[in-house]
TORGU-81980 format. One record per residue (C-alpha): x, y, z. Coordinates in steps of 0.001 Angstrom, whole numbers, plus 500000, padded with zeros to 6 digits. Layout:
<node><east>X</east><north>Y</north><up>Z</up></node>
...
//
This chain:
<node><east>657015</east><north>600192</north><up>614419</up></node>
<node><east>658444</east><north>599619</north><up>610701</up></node>
<node><east>659247</east><north>596260</north><up>608800</up></node>
<node><east>662857</east><north>596313</north><up>607335</up></node>
<node><east>663030</east><north>596861</north><up>603978</up></node>
<node><east>664889</east><north>594247</north><up>601172</up></node>
<node><east>666778</east><north>597555</north><up>600226</up></node>
<node><east>668083</east><north>597875</north><up>603251</up></node>
<node><east>668981</east><north>594329</north><up>604354</up></node>
<node><east>670539</east><north>593963</north><up>600338</up></node>
<node><east>672979</east><north>596683</north><up>601717</up></node>
<node><east>674003</east><north>595197</north><up>604976</up></node>
<node><east>674549</east><north>591757</north><up>603125</up></node>
<node><east>676411</east><north>593211</north><up>600401</up></node>
<node><east>678490</east><north>595017</north><up>603393</up></node>
<node><east>679260</east><north>592224</north><up>604700</up></node>
<node><east>680473</east><north>590316</north><up>601749</up></node>
<node><east>682731</east><north>593076</north><up>600971</up></node>
<node><east>684441</east><north>592790</north><up>604525</up></node>
<node><east>685052</east><north>589180</north><up>604295</up></node>
<node><east>686563</east><north>589490</north><up>600846</up></node>
<node><east>688608</east><north>592281</north><up>601945</up></node>
<node><east>689726</east><north>590017</north><up>604910</up></node>
<node><east>690944</east><north>586714</north><up>602415</up></node>
<node><east>693875</east><north>589338</north><up>601042</up></node>
<node><east>695449</east><north>589540</north><up>604614</up></node>
<node><east>698519</east><north>587922</north><up>606100</up></node>
<node><east>696275</east><north>586492</north><up>608863</up></node>
<node><east>694178</east><north>584725</north><up>606970</up></node>
<node><east>697303</east><north>583456</north><up>604953</up></node>
<node><east>698363</east><north>581991</north><up>608731</up></node>
<node><east>694683</east><north>580827</north><up>609463</up></node>
<node><east>694366</east><north>578635</north><up>606311</up></node>
<node><east>697693</east><north>577384</north><up>606972</up></node>
<node><east>696711</east><north>575659</north><up>610412</up></node>
<node><east>693083</east><north>575513</north><up>609846</up></node>
<node><east>693653</east><north>572923</north><up>606469</up></node>
<node><east>695000</east><north>570260</north><up>608844</up></node>
<node><east>691596</east><north>569871</north><up>610723</up></node>
<node><east>689202</east><north>567456</north><up>609088</up></node>
<node><east>686118</east><north>568152</north><up>607812</up></node>
<node><east>683712</east><north>566007</north><up>609402</up></node>
<node><east>680617</east><north>564687</north><up>607629</up></node>
<node><east>676812</east><north>565924</north><up>608438</up></node>
<node><east>676434</east><north>562628</north><up>610145</up></node>
<node><east>679714</east><north>563003</north><up>612692</up></node>
<node><east>679071</east><north>567207</north><up>613168</up></node>
<node><east>675306</east><north>566099</north><up>614111</up></node>
<node><east>677347</east><north>563494</north><up>617237</up></node>
<node><east>680026</east><north>566152</north><up>618024</up></node>
<node><east>677313</east><north>568816</north><up>618457</up></node>
<node><east>675156</east><north>566583</north><up>620585</up></node>
<node><east>678144</east><north>565036</north><up>623245</up></node>
<node><east>679770</east><north>568564</north><up>622905</up></node>
<node><east>677539</east><north>571190</north><up>621621</up></node>
<node><east>680023</east><north>574214</north><up>622325</up></node>
<node><east>683023</east><north>572258</north><up>619998</up></node>
<node><east>684745</east><north>574764</north><up>617684</up></node>
<node><east>687466</east><north>573031</north><up>616636</up></node>
<node><east>687611</east><north>568424</north><up>616820</up></node>
<node><east>691016</east><north>566302</north><up>616180</up></node>
<node><east>691927</east><north>563094</north><up>617688</up></node>
<node><east>694710</east><north>562665</north><up>620374</up></node>
<node><east>697505</east><north>561628</north><up>618541</up></node>
<node><east>696818</east><north>565005</north><up>615892</up></node>
<node><east>696393</east><north>567156</north><up>619383</up></node>
<node><east>699432</east><north>566172</north><up>620176</up></node>
<node><east>701641</east><north>566020</north><up>616575</up></node>
<node><east>700769</east><north>568239</north><up>614551</up></node>
<node><east>699042</east><north>570905</north><up>616781</up></node>
<node><east>701606</east><north>570446</north><up>619548</up></node>
<node><east>698857</east><north>570583</north><up>621818</up></node>
<node><east>698289</east><north>568077</north><up>625024</up></node>
<node><east>694679</east><north>566658</north><up>625662</up></node>
<node><east>693993</east><north>567241</north><up>629286</up></node>
<node><east>693969</east><north>565258</north><up>632293</up></node>
<node><east>690475</east><north>563713</north><up>632505</up></node>
<node><east>688257</east><north>564808</north><up>629759</up></node>
<node><east>685912</east><north>562887</north><up>628644</up></node>
<node><east>685963</east><north>562161</north><up>625115</up></node>
<node><east>683922</east><north>562641</north><up>622150</up></node>
<node><east>682619</east><north>559842</north><up>620022</up></node>
<node><east>682347</east><north>559833</north><up>616276</up></node>
<node><east>682273</east><north>557029</north><up>613761</up></node>
<node><east>685225</east><north>556440</north><up>611225</up></node>
<node><east>686048</east><north>554305</north><up>608202</up></node>
<node><east>688117</east><north>551255</north><up>608898</up></node>
<node><east>688291</east><north>548882</north><up>605892</up></node>
<node><east>690263</east><north>546109</north><up>606027</up></node>
<node><east>691667</east><north>543765</north><up>603402</up></node>
<node><east>691230</east><north>539823</north><up>602440</up></node>
<node><east>692414</east><north>537132</north><up>600181</up></node>
<node><east>689735</east><north>536214</north><up>597856</up></node>
<node><east>689789</east><north>533592</north><up>594753</up></node>
<node><east>688198</east><north>534682</north><up>591827</up></node>
<node><east>687763</east><north>534494</north><up>588154</up></node>
<node><east>690603</east><north>535708</north><up>586192</up></node>
<node><east>689778</east><north>538357</north><up>583668</up></node>
<node><east>691251</east><north>538628</north><up>580513</up></node>
<node><east>691787</east><north>542218</north><up>579712</up></node>
<node><east>690747</east><north>542545</north><up>576283</up></node>
<node><east>687691</east><north>540146</north><up>576223</up></node>
<node><east>686458</east><north>540994</north><up>579615</up></node>
<node><east>685755</east><north>537073</north><up>580142</up></node>
<node><east>687210</east><north>534795</north><up>582202</up></node>
<node><east>690570</east><north>533268</north><up>580962</up></node>
<node><east>690714</east><north>529580</north><up>580228</up></node>
<node><east>693788</east><north>527599</north><up>580644</up></node>
<node><east>695077</east><north>524968</north><up>577894</up></node>
<node><east>692231</east><north>522036</north><up>579291</up></node>
<node><east>689501</east><north>524418</north><up>579022</up></node>
<node><east>688970</east><north>525583</north><up>582843</up></node>
<node><east>688234</east><north>529131</north><up>584067</up></node>
<node><east>691894</east><north>530192</north><up>585420</up></node>
<node><east>692036</east><north>531181</north><up>589140</up></node>
<node><east>693860</east><north>534034</north><up>591169</up></node>
<node><east>694083</east><north>535370</north><up>594305</up></node>
<node><east>693337</east><north>539220</north><up>595036</up></node>
<node><east>693532</east><north>541673</north><up>597779</up></node>
<node><east>689702</east><north>542731</north><up>598164</up></node>
<node><east>689103</east><north>546033</north><up>600320</up></node>
<node><east>685912</east><north>545441</north><up>602719</up></node>
<node><east>684661</east><north>548578</north><up>603962</up></node>
<node><east>684198</east><north>548994</north><up>607684</up></node>
<node><east>683678</east><north>551253</north><up>610508</up></node>
<node><east>684874</east><north>551834</north><up>614632</up></node>
<node><east>684001</east><north>554448</north><up>617366</up></node>
<node><east>686794</east><north>556527</north><up>617775</up></node>
<node><east>687705</east><north>559427</north><up>620018</up></node>
<node><east>687950</east><north>563044</north><up>619251</up></node>
<node><east>688500</east><north>566212</north><up>621669</up></node>
<node><east>687537</east><north>569875</north><up>621201</up></node>
<node><east>690457</east><north>572496</north><up>621684</up></node>
<node><east>688439</east><north>573621</north><up>624813</up></node>
<node><east>690129</east><north>570169</north><up>626176</up></node>
<node><east>693623</east><north>570782</north><up>625225</up></node>
<node><east>696588</east><north>573206</north><up>626104</up></node>
<node><east>699549</east><north>573889</north><up>624097</up></node>
<node><east>700810</east><north>576132</north><up>621234</up></node>
<node><east>698092</east><north>578763</north><up>620539</up></node>
<node><east>695541</east><north>578556</north><up>617646</up></node>
<node><east>695832</east><north>581655</north><up>615251</up></node>
<node><east>692431</east><north>583514</north><up>614882</up></node>
<node><east>690816</east><north>585288</north><up>612763</up></node>
<node><east>687930</east><north>586963</north><up>615399</up></node>
<node><east>688600</east><north>589693</north><up>618121</up></node>
<node><east>686638</east><north>589832</north><up>620660</up></node>
<node><east>683835</east><north>592522</north><up>620386</up></node>
<node><east>683955</east><north>595377</north><up>623331</up></node>
<node><east>681464</east><north>598134</north><up>623977</up></node>
<node><east>677943</east><north>599053</north><up>625422</up></node>
<node><east>674386</east><north>598771</north><up>623571</up></node>
<node><east>672116</east><north>601881</north><up>624199</up></node>
<node><east>669551</east><north>600177</north><up>626406</up></node>
<node><east>670880</east><north>597385</north><up>627075</up></node>
<node><east>668998</east><north>595207</north><up>628892</up></node>
<node><east>665347</east><north>596166</north><up>627217</up></node>
<node><east>667579</east><north>595559</north><up>624173</up></node>
<node><east>668463</east><north>591738</north><up>625367</up></node>
<node><east>664872</east><north>591275</north><up>626967</up></node>
<node><east>663624</east><north>592143</north><up>623580</up></node>
<node><east>666040</east><north>589618</north><up>622219</up></node>
<node><east>665059</east><north>586851</north><up>624379</up></node>
<node><east>661407</east><north>587328</north><up>623657</up></node>
<node><east>661730</east><north>586959</north><up>619684</up></node>
<node><east>663716</east><north>583369</north><up>620859</up></node>
<node><east>661515</east><north>579720</north><up>620547</up></node>
<node><east>663501</east><north>578087</north><up>622508</up></node>
<node><east>664671</east><north>578974</north><up>626567</up></node>
<node><east>668081</east><north>581116</north><up>626489</up></node>
<node><east>670482</east><north>580281</north><up>629392</up></node>
<node><east>673468</east><north>582361</north><up>630726</up></node>
<node><east>676347</east><north>580492</north><up>632730</up></node>
<node><east>679677</east><north>580023</north><up>633056</up></node>
<node><east>681297</east><north>578061</north><up>629578</up></node>
<node><east>684294</east><north>576072</north><up>630853</up></node>
<node><east>685467</east><north>576505</north><up>626715</up></node>
<node><east>686746</east><north>579070</north><up>623891</up></node>
<node><east>683061</east><north>578931</north><up>623089</up></node>
<node><east>680823</east><north>582388</north><up>623409</up></node>
<node><east>677300</east><north>580548</north><up>623212</up></node>
<node><east>675617</east><north>577326</north><up>621617</up></node>
<node><east>672320</east><north>576130</north><up>620865</up></node>
<node><east>671623</east><north>572596</north><up>622198</up></node>
<node><east>670305</east><north>570617</north><up>619800</up></node>
<node><east>669516</east><north>567893</north><up>622193</up></node>
<node><east>667826</east><north>569955</north><up>624975</up></node>
<node><east>666535</east><north>572680</north><up>622648</up></node>
<node><east>667709</east><north>575581</north><up>624876</up></node>
<node><east>670312</east><north>578221</north><up>624002</up></node>
<node><east>673597</east><north>579145</north><up>627024</up></node>
<node><east>675002</east><north>581762</north><up>626372</up></node>
<node><east>678545</east><north>582740</north><up>628414</up></node>
<node><east>678185</east><north>584820</north><up>631347</up></node>
<node><east>680321</east><north>587965</north><up>631952</up></node>
<node><east>681166</east><north>589086</north><up>628079</up></node>
<node><east>680506</east><north>592713</north><up>626893</up></node>
<node><east>677556</east><north>593668</north><up>625696</up></node>
<node><east>677938</east><north>593961</north><up>622077</up></node>
<node><east>679168</east><north>590447</north><up>622293</up></node>
<node><east>676899</east><north>589567</north><up>623940</up></node>
<node><east>674066</east><north>590554</north><up>622202</up></node>
<node><east>675417</east><north>588925</north><up>618865</up></node>
<node><east>676298</east><north>585738</north><up>619975</up></node>
<node><east>672535</east><north>585577</north><up>621503</up></node>
<node><east>671695</east><north>586409</north><up>617648</up></node>
<node><east>673849</east><north>584014</north><up>616600</up></node>
<node><east>672356</east><north>581099</north><up>618712</up></node>
<node><east>668876</east><north>582341</north><up>617794</up></node>
<node><east>669607</east><north>581498</north><up>614168</up></node>
<node><east>671406</east><north>578520</north><up>615043</up></node>
<node><east>667916</east><north>577009</north><up>616639</up></node>
<node><east>665597</east><north>578537</north><up>613834</up></node>
<node><east>667729</east><north>577533</north><up>610969</up></node>
<node><east>669519</east><north>574073</north><up>611774</up></node>
<node><east>667193</east><north>572801</north><up>614724</up></node>
<node><east>667968</east><north>568964</north><up>614007</up></node>
<node><east>663861</east><north>568354</north><up>613623</up></node>
<node><east>662473</east><north>570782</north><up>611733</up></node>
<node><east>665029</east><north>573682</north><up>611028</up></node>
<node><east>664771</east><north>574919</north><up>607698</up></node>
<node><east>668344</east><north>574519</north><up>606800</up></node>
<node><east>669097</east><north>571122</north><up>609369</up></node>
<node><east>670934</east><north>569391</north><up>606935</up></node>
<node><east>673534</east><north>571951</north><up>605628</up></node>
<node><east>676912</east><north>571086</north><up>606478</up></node>
<node><east>678711</east><north>572408</north><up>609601</up></node>
<node><east>680526</east><north>575479</north><up>607408</up></node>
<node><east>677224</east><north>576489</north><up>605933</up></node>
<node><east>675500</east><north>576877</north><up>609200</up></node>
<node><east>678144</east><north>578705</north><up>611029</up></node>
<node><east>678733</east><north>581207</north><up>608330</up></node>
<node><east>674631</east><north>581377</north><up>607980</up></node>
<node><east>674217</east><north>582429</north><up>611894</up></node>
<node><east>676915</east><north>584732</north><up>611893</up></node>
<node><east>675596</east><north>586587</north><up>608803</up></node>
<node><east>672180</east><north>586350</north><up>610611</up></node>
<node><east>673763</east><north>588148</north><up>613753</up></node>
<node><east>675447</east><north>590444</north><up>611385</up></node>
<node><east>672855</east><north>591775</north><up>609595</up></node>
<node><east>670395</east><north>591547</north><up>612875</up></node>
<node><east>673171</east><north>593526</north><up>614569</up></node>
<node><east>674245</east><north>596201</north><up>612010</up></node>
<node><east>670203</east><north>597635</north><up>611741</up></node>
<node><east>670378</east><north>598280</north><up>615689</up></node>
<node><east>673427</east><north>600341</north><up>614720</up></node>
<node><east>675831</east><north>597466</north><up>616217</up></node>
<node><east>679130</east><north>597511</north><up>614801</up></node>
<node><east>680543</east><north>593359</north><up>615009</up></node>
<node><east>682499</east><north>593526</north><up>612006</up></node>
<node><east>685613</east><north>592369</north><up>613748</up></node>
<node><east>684407</east><north>589435</north><up>615040</up></node>
<node><east>681761</east><north>588553</north><up>612395</up></node>
<node><east>684227</east><north>589006</north><up>609247</up></node>
<node><east>687131</east><north>586993</north><up>610343</up></node>
<node><east>684592</east><north>584176</north><up>612166</up></node>
<node><east>682744</east><north>583912</north><up>608187</up></node>
<node><east>685914</east><north>584167</north><up>606502</up></node>
<node><east>686916</east><north>580865</north><up>608664</up></node>
<node><east>684416</east><north>579124</north><up>607996</up></node>
<node><east>683937</east><north>579680</north><up>604621</up></node>
<node><east>686046</east><north>576577</north><up>602239</up></node>
<node><east>687644</east><north>579648</north><up>600045</up></node>
<node><east>687631</east><north>583497</north><up>598395</up></node>
<node><east>684656</east><north>582654</north><up>596377</up></node>
<node><east>682921</east><north>582680</north><up>599513</up></node>
<node><east>680274</east><north>579376</north><up>597957</up></node>
<node><east>678458</east><north>579502</north><up>601360</up></node>
<node><east>677744</east><north>582813</north><up>601654</up></node>
<node><east>676456</east><north>583550</north><up>598262</up></node>
<node><east>674378</east><north>580696</north><up>598019</up></node>
<node><east>672708</east><north>581511</north><up>601735</up></node>
<node><east>671890</east><north>584738</north><up>600952</up></node>
<node><east>667996</east><north>584702</north><up>600358</up></node>
<node><east>667645</east><north>582465</north><up>603879</up></node>
<node><east>669981</east><north>585012</north><up>605882</up></node>
<node><east>668027</east><north>587933</north><up>603923</up></node>
<node><east>665193</east><north>585871</north><up>605222</up></node>
<node><east>665866</east><north>585262</north><up>608732</up></node>
<node><east>667776</east><north>588514</north><up>609658</up></node>
<node><east>664564</east><north>590533</north><up>608467</up></node>
<node><east>662212</east><north>588151</north><up>610624</up></node>
<node><east>664632</east><north>588373</north><up>613636</up></node>
<node><east>665154</east><north>592349</north><up>613147</up></node>
<node><east>660992</east><north>592739</north><up>612560</up></node>
<node><east>660539</east><north>590566</north><up>615773</up></node>
<node><east>663412</east><north>592653</north><up>618417</up></node>
<node><east>661757</east><north>595757</north><up>616927</up></node>
<node><east>657853</east><north>594573</north><up>617944</up></node>
<node><east>659428</east><north>593569</north><up>621260</up></node>
<node><east>661095</east><north>597027</north><up>621382</up></node>
<node><east>658490</east><north>599035</north><up>620645</up></node>
<node><east>655937</east><north>596806</north><up>623626</up></node>
<node><east>658374</east><north>597151</north><up>626462</up></node>
<node><east>659352</east><north>600713</north><up>625587</up></node>
<node><east>655516</east><north>601224</north><up>625740</up></node>
<node><east>655359</east><north>598764</north><up>629171</up></node>
<node><east>658359</east><north>600844</north><up>631153</up></node>
<node><east>655981</east><north>603738</north><up>631003</up></node>
<node><east>653535</east><north>602306</north><up>632952</up></node>
<node><east>654236</east><north>599587</north><up>634929</up></node>
<node><east>656812</east><north>596724</north><up>635193</up></node>
<node><east>655965</east><north>592678</north><up>636647</up></node>
<node><east>658775</east><north>590278</north><up>638604</up></node>
<node><east>658167</east><north>586807</north><up>638482</up></node>
<node><east>658398</east><north>584498</north><up>641284</up></node>
<node><east>658649</east><north>581069</north><up>642437</up></node>
<node><east>657596</east><north>580255</north><up>646027</up></node>
<node><east>657457</east><north>577459</north><up>648011</up></node>
<node><east>654195</east><north>578982</north><up>649963</up></node>
<node><east>651436</east><north>579504</north><up>647107</up></node>
<node><east>648823</east><north>580583</north><up>649538</up></node>
<node><east>651224</east><north>583223</north><up>651605</up></node>
<node><east>654470</east><north>583480</north><up>649036</up></node>
<node><east>655648</east><north>586029</north><up>651701</up></node>
<node><east>655964</east><north>583536</north><up>654193</up></node>
<node><east>657563</east><north>580785</north><up>652062</up></node>
<node><east>660712</east><north>580605</north><up>650395</up></node>
<node><east>660351</east><north>583086</north><up>647622</up></node>
<node><east>662729</east><north>583548</north><up>644247</up></node>
<node><east>662256</east><north>586590</north><up>642193</up></node>
<node><east>663221</east><north>586798</north><up>638444</up></node>
<node><east>662386</east><north>588972</north><up>635548</up></node>
<node><east>662745</east><north>585677</north><up>633453</up></node>
<node><east>659730</east><north>583403</north><up>633813</up></node>
<node><east>662267</east><north>580169</north><up>633065</up></node>
<node><east>664123</east><north>580874</north><up>635999</up></node>
<node><east>660769</east><north>581016</north><up>637654</up></node>
<node><east>659981</east><north>577812</north><up>636795</up></node>
<node><east>662967</east><north>576199</north><up>637130</up></node>
<node><east>662864</east><north>577002</north><up>641195</up></node>
<node><east>659374</east><north>576158</north><up>640935</up></node>
<node><east>660666</east><north>572621</north><up>639835</up></node>
<node><east>663596</east><north>572703</north><up>642579</up></node>
<node><east>660981</east><north>573416</north><up>644837</up></node>
<node><east>659087</east><north>570503</north><up>644374</up></node>
<node><east>661497</east><north>568077</north><up>643431</up></node>
<node><east>662965</east><north>568440</north><up>646997</up></node>
<node><east>659875</east><north>567756</north><up>648693</up></node>
<node><east>658909</east><north>570873</north><up>650076</up></node>
<node><east>657179</east><north>571300</north><up>652712</up></node>
<node><east>653725</east><north>573341</north><up>651940</up></node>
<node><east>652710</east><north>574085</north><up>648059</up></node>
<node><east>654708</east><north>575522</north><up>645949</up></node>
<node><east>653631</east><north>578140</north><up>643267</up></node>
<node><east>654605</east><north>580474</north><up>640361</up></node>
<node><east>652996</east><north>584213</north><up>640460</up></node>
<node><east>654256</east><north>587592</north><up>639459</up></node>
<node><east>654271</east><north>590877</north><up>641526</up></node>
<node><east>652944</east><north>593648</north><up>639446</up></node>
<node><east>654285</east><north>597140</north><up>640009</up></node>
<node><east>652692</east><north>600227</north><up>638959</up></node>
<node><east>654028</east><north>603832</north><up>637922</up></node>
<node><east>650545</east><north>605233</north><up>639173</up></node>
<node><east>650047</east><north>605372</north><up>642608</up></node>
<node><east>646303</east><north>605407</north><up>642447</up></node>
<node><east>646562</east><north>601998</north><up>640472</up></node>
<node><east>644269</east><north>599540</north><up>642669</up></node>
<node><east>646964</east><north>596480</north><up>641926</up></node>
<node><east>649979</east><north>598451</north><up>642453</up></node>
<node><east>652281</east><north>595942</north><up>644763</up></node>
<node><east>649901</east><north>592814</north><up>643947</up></node>
<node><east>651005</east><north>589369</north><up>644055</up></node>
<node><east>649569</east><north>587107</north><up>641467</up></node>
<node><east>649661</east><north>583362</north><up>640936</up></node>
<node><east>649822</east><north>582118</north><up>637964</up></node>
<node><east>650611</east><north>578123</north><up>639601</up></node>
<node><east>649256</east><north>576392</north><up>642494</up></node>
<node><east>650985</east><north>573237</north><up>643723</up></node>
<node><east>650234</east><north>571554</north><up>640216</up></node>
<node><east>647308</east><north>573347</north><up>639362</up></node>
<node><east>647630</east><north>576717</north><up>636532</up></node>
<node><east>645891</east><north>579666</north><up>637698</up></node>
<node><east>644095</east><north>580982</north><up>634159</up></node>
<node><east>641528</east><north>583229</north><up>635901</up></node>
<node><east>644208</east><north>585893</north><up>636227</up></node>
<node><east>643225</east><north>586316</north><up>632563</up></node>
<node><east>639627</east><north>587216</north><up>633803</up></node>
<node><east>641199</east><north>590519</north><up>634574</up></node>
<node><east>640906</east><north>593507</north><up>632396</up></node>
<node><east>644057</east><north>594814</north><up>634006</up></node>
<node><east>646269</east><north>591479</north><up>633216</up></node>
<node><east>644002</east><north>590098</north><up>630491</up></node>
<node><east>646068</east><north>592087</north><up>627650</up></node>
<node><east>649243</east><north>592257</north><up>629163</up></node>
<node><east>651835</east><north>589962</north><up>626572</up></node>
<node><east>654400</east><north>589080</north><up>629892</up></node>
<node><east>651639</east><north>586983</north><up>631419</up></node>
<node><east>650226</east><north>585358</north><up>628595</up></node>
<node><east>653837</east><north>584317</north><up>627328</up></node>
<node><east>654685</east><north>583138</north><up>630972</up></node>
<node><east>651321</east><north>580912</north><up>630908</up></node>
<node><east>652305</east><north>579178</north><up>627598</up></node>
<node><east>656008</east><north>578559</north><up>629014</up></node>
<node><east>654675</east><north>577160</north><up>632010</up></node>
<node><east>652167</east><north>574902</north><up>630037</up></node>
<node><east>655126</east><north>574031</north><up>628077</up></node>
<node><east>657999</east><north>573051</north><up>630641</up></node>
<node><east>656130</east><north>571891</north><up>633554</up></node>
<node><east>654969</east><north>568241</north><up>632403</up></node>
<node><east>653147</east><north>567727</north><up>635511</up></node>
<node><east>650546</east><north>571063</north><up>635511</up></node>
<node><east>646769</east><north>570844</north><up>635680</up></node>
<node><east>644829</east><north>573276</north><up>633003</up></node>
<node><east>641674</east><north>574015</north><up>634719</up></node>
<node><east>638214</east><north>573159</north><up>632839</up></node>
<node><east>635162</east><north>572775</north><up>634818</up></node>
<node><east>636045</east><north>574447</north><up>638258</up></node>
<node><east>638074</east><north>577425</north><up>638436</up></node>
<node><east>641202</east><north>577583</north><up>640385</up></node>
<node><east>640999</east><north>580978</north><up>642106</up></node>
<node><east>644408</east><north>583210</north><up>642256</up></node>
<node><east>644923</east><north>583927</north><up>645556</up></node>
<node><east>647394</east><north>587143</north><up>646426</up></node>
<node><east>646888</east><north>590064</north><up>647962</up></node>
<node><east>646852</east><north>594150</north><up>647202</up></node>
<node><east>648424</east><north>596830</north><up>649513</up></node>
//
């Protein structure tokens, strides 16, 4: 595996900038701009409030504005997004009348200060309701992006490599909005829309990972950037990363970046180039490393994680198998919460292509009841397998009540057939 060079990243970002600039001269962009200029540009704090309440929100406006300006109706039963809006009011105030020439209080013939009544604006704020475009229906909103189609070579392996590069859990599920995915800043997880094309899924996943790295509210590198800059950064990282792996996202990325840029000078893109280059480079190298490991491991073995209601005899209990440790953890938590009879657990099945491998088709436990089974790492066959080591970290980070053995070992129970 070779690390991507600065020259390669510069070539990709130059192509990106040229593509976005070309789009600005199109009629499509002019029509889009006319509509988008009518949307309010929310402050950093309100953008954060919107993201916390509806992470997948894309275009936000008040009830009346949707109806009167965009000819769209908020659908019945939709829950409003609460933001803070200015609500100044005026009061009458008696104050000294100031002489404009001397800038001192004016005096009457008796030497008394002249008073006057003036209107004074008192700054104030109120909670107001707004709605995302996904909560409305009516006249279509113009778009600069085209849905990506097409397949990705070794798609499942590539997606797995991307997922392993992420520092937060990734969930695939139905999203009832126009959003392709989003980073949930409260739950610290990425949600990706199900059943999209392979190219769209890969691009969206990288886009949201970029958000989780750059814009995480507690320690993100660019956490206080405005919404426009954040979206330009995330999509630019996604474009550059995909380009490196020969996945062309131009039809989507150029329009997306143009749509979030504040003008033809693409200030958000120019000012973020260093951040984009570094983040894309880190992601590319991380994905390359994981791809290399996965490709190597595919030659020898596979690992399937499972959650079971019977940690002592996994096959005799209710069993859920998955390639994703986070899904196994979710199922385990469900078993615990539903007070399943028996002792729930998490484990994995090791399948080797070597028929003489004594561990072929073995089941090894990682969690038994509420105890972590670390002795699996003492077995030479398993101690250097990255999936197993990372799964133990995931278990410790996502199961609060888990007990780590200290003085006395918790033995892995399983079987070899």
